[in-house]
N, C-alpha and C positions, 0 to 999 in steps of 0.2 A: 354230170348228166348221164343217164343210162343210155348207152348207144353201143350197137354191135360194131366191133372192130372190122369185121369182114364185109357185112352187107350195109352197114351204116343205118340200120333201122333204129328209130327213136320214137318217143311218145307221140301220139296223135291226138288231135282235138276231136271231141265227140260231144254228144248231147244226151242228157238224161231226159226221158220222155215220161211224163206222169200219166195217170189214168185220164186226166182232163186235157191231155195233149199239150201241157205247158212244157217248154223246152228250156233246159238250163245247161250251160257249158260245163264240160268236165274234160279230164285227160284220160286217155287209154295208155297205160304204161306197158312197155314190152318187158318180157321176162328175161332179163339179162343176167347171165351167170359168169363169174370169173373161173376159167378152167385152164388147167395145164394139159395140153393135148400133145400126144406123141406124133411127130412127123417122121415117118419112115424114110422119106426121100432125103431129109436133112440129117437124120440120125440123132435127133435131139428133141427135147420137150419145148413147146412154145406156149407161153401164157397169153391168153386172149380173153376179152369180154365178148361172149357170143350169146345169142338168144337160144332158147330151147329148140326152136325150129331149126336153127343152124346146126345144133348138136345132132339132131336126127338125120340131117342130110350128110353131115360129116361122117357119121357112123356108116352110112350107106355107100358113099362114093370116095371117102377119104379126105383128109385135111388139105393136102397139096392140090388135089384136083378142084376142090371147092374154092380155095383161095385163087387159083388160076382162073376159074370161071368168073370171079368177081374182080379180076385184075388187081389182086392184093399180093404184095411181095412179103414173104414171111421172113 
């Protein structure tokens, strides 16, 4: 199953709504990517499944700080 290793985000239940307001169930999948990320504090690469939103935040504050924010040990 597609799930972020850091935040734990996974697919959500949602509804398609037609023009006549008929609702049918569907899944909203998260955009999970497998990436090798450099962790300067550890001095090595770490392979993680992360969402694209996670990648944007990691670029901004760093991998180690982002993992610490979510109580994840690398």
